[in-house]
N, CA and C atoms of all chains as a GROMACS GRO file, in nm:
protein
  609
    1UNK      N    1   3.714   8.208 -19.476
    1UNK     CA    2   3.775   8.082 -19.513
    1UNK      C    3   3.672   8.006 -19.600
    2UNK      N    4   3.723   7.945 -19.713
    2UNK     CA    5   3.632   7.872 -19.803
    2UNK      C    6   3.574   7.752 -19.726
    3UNK      N    7   3.444   7.722 -19.750
    3UNK     CA    8   3.385   7.605 -19.681
    3UNK      C    9   3.449   7.479 -19.739
    4UNK      N   10   3.454   7.367 -19.656
    4UNK     CA   11   3.528   7.251 -19.706
    4UNK      C   12   3.438   7.169 -19.797
    5UNK      N   13   3.484   7.145 -19.918
    5UNK     CA   14   3.409   7.067 -20.018
    5UNK      C   15   3.510   6.980 -20.092
    6UNK      N   16   3.454   6.882 -20.163
    6UNK     CA   17   3.538   6.799 -20.249
    6UNK      C   18   3.538   6.866 -20.387
    7UNK      N   19   3.652   6.923 -20.426
    7UNK     CA   20   3.658   7.002 -20.550
    7UNK      C   21   3.752   6.934 -20.649
    8UNK      N   22   3.701   6.909 -20.771
    8UNK     CA   23   3.786   6.856 -20.879
    8UNK      C   24   3.781   6.952 -20.996
    9UNK      N   25   3.900   6.992 -21.042
    9UNK     CA   26   3.910   7.080 -21.158
    9UNK      C   27   3.956   6.996 -21.276
   10UNK      N   28   3.864   6.979 -21.373
   10UNK     CA   29   3.902   6.909 -21.496
   10UNK      C   30   3.953   7.015 -21.594
   11UNK      N   31   4.075   6.995 -21.642
   11UNK     CA   32   4.142   7.101 -21.717
   11UNK      C   33   4.220   7.044 -21.834
   12UNK      N   34   4.269   7.139 -21.916
   12UNK     CA   35   4.363   7.104 -22.022
   12UNK      C   36   4.494   7.176 -21.991
   13UNK      N   37   4.605   7.109 -22.014
   13UNK     CA   38   4.733   7.169 -21.977
   13UNK      C   39   4.765   7.292 -22.064
   14UNK      N   40   4.695   7.304 -22.177
   14UNK     CA   41   4.724   7.415 -22.268
   14UNK      C   42   4.624   7.530 -22.255
   15UNK      N   43   4.524   7.516 -22.168
   15UNK     CA   44   4.414   7.614 -22.165
   15UNK      C   45   4.440   7.722 -22.060
   16UNK      N   46   4.436   7.849 -22.106
   16UNK     CA   47   4.466   7.960 -22.017
   16UNK      C   48   4.355   7.981 -21.913
   17UNK      N   49   4.231   7.953 -21.950
   17UNK     CA   50   4.122   7.969 -21.854
   17UNK      C   51   4.138   7.867 -21.742
   18UNK      N   52   4.182   7.746 -21.780
   18UNK     CA   53   4.206   7.642 -21.679
   18UNK      C   54   4.320   7.684 -21.587
   19UNK      N   55   4.426   7.740 -21.644
   19UNK     CA   56   4.541   7.786 -21.562
   19UNK      C   57   4.494   7.893 -21.463
   20UNK      N   58   4.410   7.986 -21.512
   20UNK     CA   59   4.364   8.095 -21.425
   20UNK      C   60   4.270   8.042 -21.317
   21UNK      N   61   4.188   7.944 -21.352
   21UNK     CA   62   4.097   7.885 -21.253
   21UNK      C   63   4.178   7.814 -21.146
   22UNK      N   64   4.281   7.740 -21.189
   22UNK     CA   65   4.367   7.668 -21.094
   22UNK      C   66   4.436   7.767 -21.001
   23UNK      N   67   4.487   7.876 -21.059
   23UNK     CA   68   4.557   7.977 -20.978
   23UNK      C   69   4.460   8.039 -20.877
   24UNK      N   70   4.336   8.064 -20.923
   24UNK     CA   71   4.235   8.126 -20.836
   24UNK      C   72   4.205   8.037 -20.716
   25UNK      N   73   4.190   7.908 -20.740
   25UNK     CA   74   4.164   7.814 -20.630
   25UNK      C   75   4.284   7.810 -20.535
   26UNK      N   76   4.403   7.808 -20.591
   26UNK     CA   77   4.524   7.804 -20.506
   26UNK      C   78   4.536   7.933 -20.424
   27UNK      N   79   4.514   8.046 -20.490
   27UNK     CA   80   4.526   8.176 -20.421
   27UNK      C   81   4.428   8.187 -20.305
   28UNK      N   82   4.316   8.116 -20.316
   28UNK     CA   83   4.213   8.124 -20.212
   28UNK      C   84   4.218   8.005 -20.115
   29UNK      N   85   4.326   7.930 -20.124
   29UNK     CA   86   4.346   7.823 -20.027
   29UNK      C   87   4.243   7.712 -20.035
   30UNK      N   88   4.188   7.689 -20.156
   30UNK     CA   89   4.086   7.583 -20.170
   30UNK      C   90   4.158   7.451 -20.197
   31UNK      N   91   4.137   7.349 -20.114
   31UNK     CA   92   4.194   7.218 -20.147
   31UNK      C   93   4.120   7.158 -20.267
   32UNK      N   94   4.192   7.113 -20.368
   32UNK     CA   95   4.124   7.058 -20.485
   32UNK      C   96   4.217   6.959 -20.555
   33UNK      N   97   4.156   6.882 -20.646
   33UNK     CA   98   4.232   6.790 -20.731
   33UNK      C   99   4.222   6.844 -20.874
   34UNK      N  100   4.335   6.847 -20.945
   34UNK     CA  101   4.330   6.890 -21.085
   34UNK      C  102   4.358   6.769 -21.173
   35UNK      N  103   4.281   6.756 -21.278
   35UNK     CA  104   4.301   6.646 -21.374
   35UNK      C  105   4.321   6.707 -21.512
   36UNK      N  106   4.440   6.691 -21.568
   36UNK     CA  107   4.468   6.741 -21.703
   36UNK      C  108   4.429   6.632 -21.803
   37UNK      N  109   4.310   6.650 -21.859
   37UNK     CA  110   4.251   6.543 -21.940
   37UNK      C  111   4.330   6.519 -22.068
   38UNK      N  112   4.392   6.623 -22.122
   38UNK     CA  113   4.468   6.604 -22.246
   38UNK      C  114   4.593   6.521 -22.224
   39UNK      N  115   4.629   6.500 -22.101
   39UNK     CA  116   4.750   6.420 -22.073
   39UNK      C  117   4.715   6.276 -22.033
   40UNK      N  118   4.585   6.245 -22.032
   40UNK     CA  119   4.544   6.108 -21.999
   40UNK      C  120   4.541   6.025 -22.126
   41UNK      N  121   4.552   5.896 -22.110
   41UNK     CA  122   4.540   5.807 -22.229
   41UNK      C  123   4.458   5.684 -22.190
   42UNK      N  124   4.423   5.609 -22.292
   42UNK     CA  125   4.359   5.478 -22.271
   42UNK      C  126   4.231   5.482 -22.191
   43UNK      N  127   4.211   5.382 -22.107
   43UNK     CA  128   4.085   5.370 -22.032
   43UNK      C  129   4.065   5.486 -21.935
   44UNK      N  130   4.177   5.530 -21.874
   44UNK     CA  131   4.164   5.641 -21.778
   44UNK      C  132   4.104   5.764 -21.847
   45UNK      N  133   4.148   5.788 -21.972
   45UNK     CA  134   4.099   5.903 -22.047
   45UNK      C  135   3.951   5.884 -22.078
   46UNK      N  136   3.918   5.764 -22.124
   46UNK     CA  137   3.777   5.738 -22.161
   46UNK      C  138   3.687   5.750 -22.039
   47UNK      N  139   3.728   5.693 -21.928
   47UNK     CA  140   3.644   5.697 -21.806
   47UNK      C  141   3.630   5.840 -21.756
   48UNK      N  142   3.739   5.915 -21.764
   48UNK     CA  143   3.735   6.055 -21.717
   48UNK      C  144   3.642   6.137 -21.805
   49UNK      N  145   3.651   6.116 -21.936
   49UNK     CA  146   3.565   6.189 -22.029
   49UNK      C  147   3.418   6.155 -22.002
   50UNK      N  148   3.392   6.025 -21.978
   50UNK     CA  149   3.253   5.984 -21.950
   50UNK      C  150   3.203   6.051 -21.822
   51UNK      N  151   3.291   6.060 -21.722
   51UNK     CA  152   3.251   6.122 -21.594
   51UNK      C  153   3.222   6.271 -21.614
   52UNK      N  154   3.305   6.337 -21.690
   52UNK     CA  155   3.283   6.481 -21.714
   52UNK      C  156   3.151   6.501 -21.788
   53UNK      N  157   3.129   6.417 -21.889
   53UNK     CA  158   3.009   6.433 -21.974
   53UNK      C  159   2.880   6.419 -21.893
   54UNK      N  160   2.887   6.342 -21.781
   54UNK     CA  161   2.767   6.330 -21.696
   54UNK      C  162   2.725   6.467 -21.645
   55UNK      N  163   2.824   6.550 -21.617
   55UNK     CA  164   2.795   6.682 -21.558
   55UNK      C  165   2.803   6.794 -21.660
   56UNK      N  166   2.880   6.775 -21.767
   56UNK     CA  167   2.898   6.879 -21.868
   56UNK      C  168   2.903   6.813 -22.005
   57UNK      N  169   2.783   6.789 -22.063
   57UNK     CA  170   2.775   6.717 -22.191
   57UNK      C  171   2.859   6.780 -22.302
   58UNK      N  172   2.887   6.910 -22.289
   58UNK     CA  173   2.966   6.979 -22.392
   58UNK      C  174   3.114   6.940 -22.385
   59UNK      N  175   3.153   6.881 -22.275
   59UNK     CA  176   3.293   6.840 -22.255
   59UNK      C  177   3.388   6.957 -22.279
   60UNK      N  178   3.353   7.071 -22.223
   60UNK     CA  179   3.440   7.189 -22.236
   60UNK      C  180   3.518   7.205 -22.105
   61UNK      N  181   3.620   7.294 -22.112
   61UNK     CA  182   3.709   7.310 -21.998
   61UNK      C  183   3.729   7.457 -21.966
   62UNK      N  184   3.757   7.498 -21.841
   62UNK     CA  185   3.756   7.409 -21.724
   62UNK      C  186   3.615   7.367 -21.686
   63UNK      N  187   3.609   7.247 -21.628
   63UNK     CA  188   3.486   7.202 -21.565
   63UNK      C  189   3.523   7.176 -21.419
   64UNK      N  190   3.454   7.247 -21.329
   64UNK     CA  191   3.480   7.231 -21.186
   64UNK      C  192   3.362   7.156 -21.125
   65UNK      N  193   3.393   7.041 -21.065
   65UNK     CA  194   3.286   6.959 -21.006
   65UNK      C  195   3.304   6.961 -20.853
   66UNK      N  196   3.201   7.005 -20.785
   66UNK     CA  197   3.205   7.019 -20.639
   66UNK      C  198   3.112   6.915 -20.577
   67UNK      N  199   3.167   6.842 -20.479
   67UNK     CA  200   3.090   6.740 -20.407
   67UNK      C  201   3.014   6.647 -20.501
   68UNK      N  202   3.093   6.578 -20.588
   68UNK     CA  203   3.036   6.477 -20.680
   68UNK      C  204   2.922   6.533 -20.764
   69UNK      N  205   2.920   6.657 -20.792
   69UNK     CA  206   2.823   6.709 -20.886
   69UNK      C  207   2.706   6.785 -20.824
   70UNK      N  208   2.711   6.803 -20.690
   70UNK     CA  209   2.602   6.884 -20.633
   70UNK      C  210   2.610   7.026 -20.689
   71UNK      N  211   2.736   7.062 -20.729
   71UNK     CA  212   2.752   7.192 -20.796
   71UNK      C  213   2.855   7.175 -20.908
   72UNK      N  214   2.823   7.223 -21.027
   72UNK     CA  215   2.914   7.211 -21.142
   72UNK      C  216   2.932   7.349 -21.203
   73UNK      N  217   3.055   7.390 -21.224
   73UNK     CA  218   3.081   7.521 -21.285
   73UNK      C  219   3.160   7.498 -21.414
   74UNK      N  220   3.100   7.540 -21.525
   74UNK     CA  221   3.162   7.521 -21.657
   74UNK      C  222   3.218   7.656 -21.704
   75UNK      N  223   3.348   7.662 -21.726
   75UNK     CA  224   3.411   7.789 -21.760
   75UNK      C  225   3.462   7.858 -21.635
   76UNK      N  226   3.558   7.950 -21.651
   76UNK     CA  227   3.615   8.016 -21.532
   76UNK      C  228   3.527   8.134 -21.492
   77UNK      N  229   3.417   8.101 -21.425
   77UNK     CA  230   3.323   8.202 -21.373
   77UNK      C  231   3.360   8.231 -21.227
   78UNK      N  232   3.438   8.336 -21.207
   78UNK     CA  233   3.492   8.366 -21.072
   78UNK      C  234   3.379   8.382 -20.969
   79UNK      N  235   3.273   8.455 -21.005
   79UNK     CA  236   3.168   8.481 -20.906
   79UNK      C  237   3.099   8.351 -20.865
   80UNK      N  238   3.076   8.263 -20.963
   80UNK     CA  239   3.009   8.136 -20.931
   80UNK      C  240   3.096   8.053 -20.836
   81UNK      N  241   3.227   8.057 -20.861
   81UNK     CA  242   3.318   7.979 -20.775
   81UNK      C  243   3.319   8.040 -20.635
   82UNK      N  244   3.323   8.171 -20.628
   82UNK     CA  245   3.324   8.239 -20.497
   82UNK      C  246   3.198   8.204 -20.419
   83UNK      N  247   3.085   8.205 -20.489
   83UNK     CA  248   2.958   8.177 -20.422
   83UNK      C  249   2.952   8.030 -20.378
   84UNK      N  250   2.990   7.941 -20.468
   84UNK     CA  251   2.979   7.797 -20.438
   84UNK      C  252   3.072   7.756 -20.323
   85UNK      N  253   3.185   7.826 -20.309
   85UNK     CA  254   3.283   7.785 -20.208
   85UNK      C  255   3.294   7.884 -20.093
   86UNK      N  256   3.198   7.982 -20.091
   86UNK     CA  257   3.202   8.083 -19.983
   86UNK      C  258   3.338   8.151 -19.973
   87UNK      N  259   3.391   8.194 -20.082
   87UNK     CA  260   3.524   8.260 -20.080
   87UNK      C  261   3.502   8.412 -20.062
   88UNK      N  262   6.406   6.953 -23.894
   88UNK     CA  263   6.289   7.020 -23.839
   88UNK      C  264   6.329   7.170 -23.827
   89UNK      N  265   6.242   7.259 -23.881
   89UNK     CA  266   6.279   7.402 -23.874
   89UNK      C  267   6.273   7.442 -23.726
   90UNK      N  268   6.360   7.539 -23.691
   90UNK     CA  269   6.364   7.579 -23.549
   90UNK      C  270   6.224   7.622 -23.509
   91UNK      N  271   6.187   7.588 -23.387
   91UNK     CA  272   6.053   7.620 -23.336
   91UNK      C  273   6.038   7.772 -23.334
   92UNK      N  274   5.930   7.825 -23.390
   92UNK     CA  275   5.899   7.968 -23.387
   92UNK      C  276   5.869   8.005 -23.242
   93UNK      N  277   5.900   8.128 -23.204
   93UNK     CA  278   5.866   8.172 -23.068
   93UNK      C  279   5.726   8.234 -23.070
   94UNK      N  280   5.668   8.245 -22.951
   94UNK     CA  281   5.535   8.305 -22.939
   94UNK      C  282   5.539   8.450 -22.990
   95UNK      N  283   5.650   8.517 -22.964
   95UNK     CA  284   5.660   8.658 -23.009
   95UNK      C  285   5.661   8.665 -23.162
   96UNK      N  286   5.733   8.571 -23.224
   96UNK     CA  287   5.738   8.570 -23.371
   96UNK      C  288   5.600   8.538 -23.428
   97UNK      N  289   5.533   8.441 -23.365
   97UNK     CA  290   5.398   8.404 -23.409
   97UNK      C  291   5.303   8.523 -23.394
   98UNK      N  292   5.316   8.594 -23.282
   98UNK     CA  293   5.234   8.713 -23.257
   98UNK      C  294   5.252   8.814 -23.370
   99UNK      N  295   5.377   8.844 -23.402
   99UNK     CA  296   5.406   8.946 -23.505
   99UNK      C  297   5.353   8.900 -23.641
  100UNK      N  298   5.373   8.773 -23.671
  100UNK     CA  299   5.332   8.720 -23.801
  100UNK      C  300   5.179   8.724 -23.816
  101UNK      N  301   5.109   8.675 -23.715
  101UNK     CA  302   4.963   8.666 -23.725
  101UNK      C  303   4.896   8.803 -23.719
  102UNK      N  304   4.954   8.891 -23.637
  102UNK     CA  305   4.894   9.024 -23.617
  102UNK      C  306   4.873   9.096 -23.750
  103UNK      N  307   4.973   9.082 -23.840
  103UNK     CA  308   4.968   9.150 -23.971
  103UNK      C  309   4.846   9.105 -24.050
  104UNK      N  310   4.816   8.975 -24.042
  104UNK     CA  311   4.705   8.921 -24.123
  104UNK      C  312   4.571   8.941 -24.055
  105UNK      N  313   4.569   8.922 -23.925
  105UNK     CA  314   4.442   8.912 -23.854
  105UNK      C  315   4.381   9.050 -23.823
  106UNK      N  316   4.462   9.145 -23.785
  106UNK     CA  317   4.405   9.274 -23.745
  106UNK      C  318   4.328   9.343 -23.857
  107UNK      N  319   4.383   9.345 -23.980
  107UNK     CA  320   4.306   9.409 -24.086
  107UNK      C  321   4.168   9.346 -24.106
  108UNK      N  322   4.152   9.220 -24.060
  108UNK     CA  323   4.021   9.154 -24.078
  108UNK      C  324   3.933   9.172 -23.953
  109UNK      N  325   3.982   9.257 -23.859
  109UNK     CA  326   3.900   9.285 -23.741
  109UNK      C  327   3.920   9.187 -23.628
  110UNK      N  328   4.022   9.104 -23.639
  110UNK     CA  329   4.052   9.007 -23.533
  110UNK      C  330   4.174   9.056 -23.458
  111UNK      N  331   4.150   9.109 -23.337
  111UNK     CA  332   4.260   9.169 -23.261
  111UNK      C  333   4.306   9.074 -23.151
  112UNK      N  334   4.438   9.071 -23.128
  112UNK     CA  335   4.484   8.991 -23.015
  112UNK      C  336   4.437   9.056 -22.886
  113UNK      N  337   4.393   8.974 -22.792
  113UNK     CA  338   4.352   9.021 -22.660
  113UNK      C  339   4.464   9.106 -22.601
  114UNK      N  340   4.432   9.229 -22.560
  114UNK     CA  341   4.538   9.318 -22.510
  114UNK      C  342   4.596   9.264 -22.379
  115UNK      N  343   4.521   9.174 -22.312
  115UNK     CA  344   4.572   9.112 -22.189
  115UNK      C  345   4.677   9.008 -22.226
  116UNK      N  346   4.802   9.047 -22.214
  116UNK     CA  347   4.908   8.958 -22.256
  116UNK      C  348   4.922   8.834 -22.167
  117UNK      N  349   4.856   8.838 -22.049
  117UNK     CA  350   4.858   8.716 -21.966
  117UNK      C  351   4.763   8.612 -22.025
  118UNK      N  352   4.684   8.654 -22.123
  118UNK     CA  353   4.600   8.561 -22.200
  118UNK      C  354   4.672   8.528 -22.332
  119UNK      N  355   4.706   8.632 -22.408
  119UNK     CA  356   4.754   8.614 -22.546
  119UNK      C  357   4.884   8.534 -22.554
  120UNK      N  358   4.984   8.569 -22.474
  120UNK     CA  359   5.112   8.501 -22.491
  120UNK      C  360   5.108   8.354 -22.450
  121UNK      N  361   5.047   8.319 -22.335
  121UNK     CA  362   5.037   8.176 -22.304
  121UNK      C  363   4.956   8.099 -22.410
  122UNK      N  364   4.854   8.164 -22.467
  122UNK     CA  365   4.775   8.095 -22.570
  122UNK      C  366   4.859   8.071 -22.695
  123UNK      N  367   4.941   8.170 -22.733
  123UNK     CA  368   5.028   8.150 -22.849
  123UNK      C  369   5.131   8.040 -22.820
  124UNK      N  370   5.182   8.039 -22.697
  124UNK     CA  371   5.276   7.932 -22.661
  124UNK      C  372   5.208   7.795 -22.667
  125UNK      N  373   5.082   7.792 -22.625
  125UNK     CA  374   5.009   7.664 -22.628
  125UNK      C  375   4.981   7.620 -22.771
  126UNK      N  376   4.956   7.718 -22.860
  126UNK     CA  377   4.937   7.682 -23.001
  126UNK      C  378   5.064   7.618 -23.056
  127UNK      N  379   5.178   7.675 -23.020
  127UNK     CA  380   5.306   7.618 -23.066
  127UNK      C  381   5.327   7.480 -23.003
  128UNK      N  382   5.286   7.466 -22.878
  128UNK     CA  383   5.301   7.335 -22.811
  128UNK      C  384   5.213   7.231 -22.880
  129UNK      N  385   5.090   7.272 -22.917
  129UNK     CA  386   5.002   7.177 -22.987
  129UNK      C  387   5.054   7.146 -23.126
  130UNK      N  388   5.114   7.245 -23.190
  130UNK     CA  389   5.174   7.220 -23.323
  130UNK      C  390   5.284   7.114 -23.309
  131UNK      N  391   5.363   7.128 -23.204
  131UNK     CA  392   5.472   7.033 -23.178
  131UNK      C  393   5.414   6.894 -23.148
  132UNK      N  394   5.310   6.891 -23.067
  132UNK     CA  395   5.256   6.763 -23.019
  132UNK      C  396   5.170   6.693 -23.125
  133UNK      N  397   5.082   6.768 -23.191
  133UNK     CA  398   4.986   6.706 -23.282
  133UNK      C  399   5.021   6.727 -23.429
  134UNK      N  400   5.105   6.829 -23.456
  134UNK     CA  401   5.138   6.860 -23.595
  134UNK      C  402   5.052   6.970 -23.652
  135UNK      N  403   4.961   7.023 -23.572
  135UNK     CA  404   4.876   7.135 -23.617
  135UNK      C  405   4.836   7.215 -23.493
  136UNK      N  406   4.796   7.340 -23.516
  136UNK     CA  407   4.767   7.429 -23.403
  136UNK      C  408   4.623   7.410 -23.356
  137UNK      N  409   4.602   7.302 -23.284
  137UNK     CA  410   4.469   7.279 -23.227
  137UNK      C  411   4.441   7.386 -23.121
  138UNK      N  412   4.316   7.426 -23.111
  138UNK     CA  413   4.276   7.527 -23.012
  138UNK      C  414   4.325   7.484 -22.874
  139UNK      N  415   4.394   7.574 -22.802
  139UNK     CA  416   4.451   7.536 -22.672
  139UNK      C  417   4.346   7.507 -22.565
  140UNK      N  418   4.223   7.551 -22.589
  140UNK     CA  419   4.121   7.535 -22.485
  140UNK      C  420   4.018   7.428 -22.518
  141UNK      N  421   4.053   7.343 -22.615
  141UNK     CA  422   3.964   7.232 -22.649
  141UNK      C  423   4.043   7.102 -22.647
  142UNK      N  424   3.974   6.992 -22.618
  142UNK     CA  425   4.037   6.861 -22.614
  142UNK      C  426   4.052   6.808 -22.756
  143UNK      N  427   4.175   6.803 -22.811
  143UNK     CA  428   4.192   6.754 -22.948
  143UNK      C  429   4.165   6.604 -22.958
  144UNK      N  430   4.120   6.563 -23.077
  144UNK     CA  431   4.105   6.420 -23.104
  144UNK      C  432   4.240   6.359 -23.139
  145UNK      N  433   4.328   6.442 -23.196
  145UNK     CA  434   4.464   6.393 -23.222
  145UNK      C  435   4.500   6.379 -23.368
  146UNK      N  436   4.401   6.391 -23.459
  146UNK     CA  437   4.438   6.390 -23.602
  146UNK      C  438   4.380   6.515 -23.667
  147UNK      N  439   4.452   6.564 -23.769
  147UNK     CA  440   4.408   6.688 -23.835
  147UNK      C  441   4.267   6.672 -23.892
  148UNK      N  442   4.244   6.555 -23.951
  148UNK     CA  443   4.114   6.532 -24.014
  148UNK      C  444   4.000   6.551 -23.913
  149UNK      N  445   4.018   6.496 -23.792
  149UNK     CA  446   3.911   6.502 -23.691
  149UNK      C  447   3.911   6.633 -23.614
  150UNK      N  448   4.011   6.713 -23.632
  150UNK     CA  449   4.021   6.840 -23.557
  150UNK      C  450   4.021   6.962 -23.649
  151UNK      N  451   3.985   6.941 -23.776
  151UNK     CA  452   3.990   7.055 -23.870
  151UNK      C  453   3.911   7.175 -23.818
  152UNK      N  454   3.799   7.148 -23.748
  152UNK     CA  455   3.713   7.259 -23.706
  152UNK      C  456   3.776   7.340 -23.591
  153UNK      N  457   3.872   7.281 -23.521
  153UNK     CA  458   3.930   7.356 -23.408
  153UNK      C  459   4.077   7.394 -23.432
  154UNK      N  460   4.122   7.380 -23.557
  154UNK     CA  461   4.256   7.430 -23.588
  154UNK      C  462   4.247   7.582 -23.592
  155UNK      N  463   4.338   7.650 -23.516
  155UNK     CA  464   4.327   7.795 -23.500
  155UNK      C  465   4.361   7.867 -23.630
  156UNK      N  466   4.281   7.968 -23.674
  156UNK     CA  467   4.157   8.013 -23.613
  156UNK      C  468   4.043   7.915 -23.639
  157UNK      N  469   3.971   7.881 -23.533
  157UNK     CA  470   3.868   7.775 -23.543
  157UNK      C  471   3.749   7.825 -23.624
  158UNK      N  472   3.668   7.730 -23.668
  158UNK     CA  473   3.554   7.766 -23.752
  158UNK      C  474   3.445   7.836 -23.669
  159UNK      N  475   3.461   7.829 -23.536
  159UNK     CA  476   3.358   7.888 -23.449
  159UNK      C  477   3.391   8.034 -23.414
  160UNK      N  478   3.512   8.080 -23.453
  160UNK     CA  479   3.557   8.214 -23.412
  160UNK      C  480   3.462   8.324 -23.458
  161UNK      N  481   3.423   8.318 -23.583
  161UNK     CA  482   3.344   8.428 -23.638
  161UNK      C  483   3.214   8.447 -23.559
  162UNK      N  484   3.142   8.336 -23.540
  162UNK     CA  485   3.014   8.345 -23.469
  162UNK      C  486   3.035   8.387 -23.323
  163UNK      N  487   3.142   8.337 -23.261
  163UNK     CA  488   3.169   8.373 -23.121
  163UNK      C  489   3.205   8.520 -23.108
  164UNK      N  490   3.284   8.570 -23.202
  164UNK     CA  491   3.325   8.712 -23.192
  164UNK      C  492   3.204   8.801 -23.216
  165UNK      N  493   3.115   8.756 -23.304
  165UNK     CA  494   2.995   8.835 -23.330
  165UNK      C  495   2.904   8.840 -23.207
  166UNK      N  496   2.889   8.724 -23.141
  166UNK     CA  497   2.795   8.714 -23.029
  166UNK      C  498   2.857   8.762 -22.898
  167UNK      N  499   2.986   8.728 -22.876
  167UNK     CA  500   3.046   8.755 -22.745
  167UNK      C  501   3.161   8.856 -22.749
  168UNK      N  502   3.211   8.882 -22.871
  168UNK     CA  503   3.322   8.977 -22.883
  168UNK      C  504   3.457   8.912 -22.865
  169UNK      N  505   3.456   8.780 -22.849
  169UNK     CA  506   3.583   8.708 -22.832
  169UNK      C  507   3.567   8.566 -22.886
  170UNK      N  508   3.681   8.506 -22.925
  170UNK     CA  509   3.675   8.365 -22.963
  170UNK      C  510   3.676   8.282 -22.835
  171UNK      N  511   3.652   8.152 -22.850
  171UNK     CA  512   3.632   8.064 -22.734
  171UNK      C  513   3.747   8.071 -22.634
  172UNK      N  514   3.870   8.074 -22.688
  172UNK     CA  515   3.983   8.071 -22.593
  172UNK      C  516   4.024   8.210 -22.548
  173UNK      N  517   3.974   8.314 -22.618
  173UNK     CA  518   4.004   8.450 -22.574
  173UNK      C  519   4.129   8.508 -22.638
  174UNK      N  520   4.182   8.439 -22.737
  174UNK     CA  521   4.301   8.490 -22.805
  174UNK      C  522   4.264   8.611 -22.892
  175UNK      N  523   4.153   8.595 -22.965
  175UNK     CA  524   4.108   8.705 -23.051
  175UNK      C  525   3.986   8.773 -22.991
  176UNK      N  526   3.986   8.906 -22.997
  176UNK     CA  527   3.872   8.983 -22.949
  176UNK      C  528   3.843   9.093 -23.050
  177UNK      N  529   3.728   9.157 -23.036
  177UNK     CA  530   3.696   9.269 -23.125
  177UNK      C  531   3.767   9.394 -23.074
  178UNK      N  532   3.775   9.496 -23.161
  178UNK     CA  533   3.838   9.624 -23.121
  178UNK      C  534   3.764   9.680 -23.000
  179UNK      N  535   3.631   9.666 -23.002
  179UNK     CA  536   3.549   9.720 -22.892
  179UNK      C  537   3.586   9.656 -22.759
  180UNK      N  538   3.601   9.524 -22.758
  180UNK     CA  539   3.636   9.453 -22.633
  180UNK      C  540   3.773   9.498 -22.585
  181UNK      N  541   3.864   9.522 -22.676
  181UNK     CA  542   3.999   9.563 -22.636
  181UNK      C  543   4.003   9.704 -22.577
  182UNK      N  544   3.889   9.776 -22.589
  182UNK     CA  545   3.885   9.908 -22.525
  182UNK      C  546   3.838   9.899 -22.380
  183UNK      N  547   3.783   9.785 -22.343
  183UNK     CA  548   3.736   9.766 -22.206
  183UNK      C  549   3.855   9.753 -22.110
  184UNK      N  550   3.833   9.778 -21.982
  184UNK     CA  551   3.940   9.755 -21.884
  184UNK      C  552   3.967   9.606 -21.871
  185UNK      N  553   3.852   9.532 -21.856
  185UNK     CA  554   3.865   9.387 -21.837
  185UNK      C  555   3.820   9.316 -21.965
  186UNK      N  556   3.913   9.242 -22.026
  186UNK     CA  557   3.877   9.176 -22.153
  186UNK      C  558   3.843   9.029 -22.131
  187UNK      N  559   3.829   8.989 -22.004
  187UNK     CA  560   3.798   8.848 -21.976
  187UNK      C  561   3.651   8.820 -22.008
  188UNK      N  562   3.627   8.726 -22.098
  188UNK     CA  563   3.491   8.689 -22.138
  188UNK      C  564   3.483   8.535 -22.136
  189UNK      N  565   3.379   8.480 -22.074
  189UNK     CA  566   3.361   8.334 -22.078
  189UNK      C  567   3.267   8.304 -22.194
  190UNK      N  568   3.320   8.240 -22.297
  190UNK     CA  569   3.241   8.207 -22.416
  190UNK      C  570   3.197   8.061 -22.405
  191UNK      N  571   3.067   8.034 -22.412
  191UNK     CA  572   3.021   7.895 -22.405
  191UNK      C  573   3.071   7.815 -22.526
  192UNK      N  574   3.090   7.686 -22.508
  192UNK     CA  575   3.141   7.602 -22.616
  192UNK      C  576   3.039   7.583 -22.726
  193UNK      N  577   3.079   7.618 -22.850
  193UNK     CA  578   2.988   7.610 -22.965
  193UNK      C  579   3.010   7.477 -23.039
  194UNK      N  580   3.127   7.413 -23.015
  194UNK     CA  581   3.159   7.290 -23.087
  194UNK      C  582   3.065   7.177 -23.046
  195UNK      N  583   3.002   7.112 -23.143
  195UNK     CA  584   2.912   7.001 -23.108
  195UNK      C  585   2.990   6.891 -23.036
  196UNK      N  586   2.943   6.843 -22.921
  196UNK     CA  587   3.018   6.744 -22.845
  196UNK      C  588   3.047   6.616 -22.921
  197UNK      N  589   2.959   6.584 -23.016
  197UNK     CA  590   2.983   6.458 -23.090
  197UNK      C  591   3.111   6.463 -23.174
  198UNK      N  592   3.166   6.584 -23.190
  198UNK     CA  593   3.291   6.594 -23.266
  198UNK      C  594   3.411   6.550 -23.181
  199UNK      N  595   3.387   6.537 -23.049
  199UNK     CA  596   3.496   6.495 -22.961
  199UNK      C  597   3.486   6.345 -22.945
  200UNK      N  598   3.586   6.274 -22.996
  200UNK     CA  599   3.573   6.129 -23.005
  200UNK      C  600   3.618   6.059 -22.878
  201UNK      N  601   3.706   6.124 -22.800
  201UNK     CA  602   3.734   6.066 -22.668
  201UNK      C  603   3.836   5.956 -22.668
  202UNK      N  604   3.879   5.907 -22.789
  202UNK     CA  605   3.985   5.804 -22.776
  202UNK      C  606   4.118   5.876 -22.768
  203UNK      N  607   4.222   5.807 -22.729
  203UNK     CA  608   4.351   5.878 -22.713
  203UNK      C  609   4.428   5.886 -22.842
   0.00000   0.00000   0.00000
């Protein structure tokens, strides 16, 4: 069973890597929040982008932030996710 | 408005031009077809085929570098064998069993303006 962590997946609704990362988390029963940044507007979009940039200056997707940044995974790296979440 | 092209039509159209130049569609159709659909969705939404795996700024002028095929494709295919989103791969990569490659983002972050 995956260890319990606060997991946020920052994604784009059009990105296949983001879709596969989301599916992978769901398939492994990981509780997480997904934020589709391309669908945000106004201040929420700006604040979200600023938050992502703190952990991933490249602002690329998917960006997975675990426990407020104690662990950050940029790109759909399955092994890194498995290791970080004990899957 | 001309009827929206389908992903299959886009696939057939692009394949003719791109393959002779060494740019092959990822044989993993669970990658290629959704990416082509996303390109059509971005064309519908923004008016141009912004890369499906990058956050568009929203105007062609500010997104010229990521209109597919993006300006970063050549360097990414040379270094990693695939473009950033994985739509295009080299012939060699398409011979592998697993064509999944994570390509780091080459686009300078300052090009992403962040306004809506």
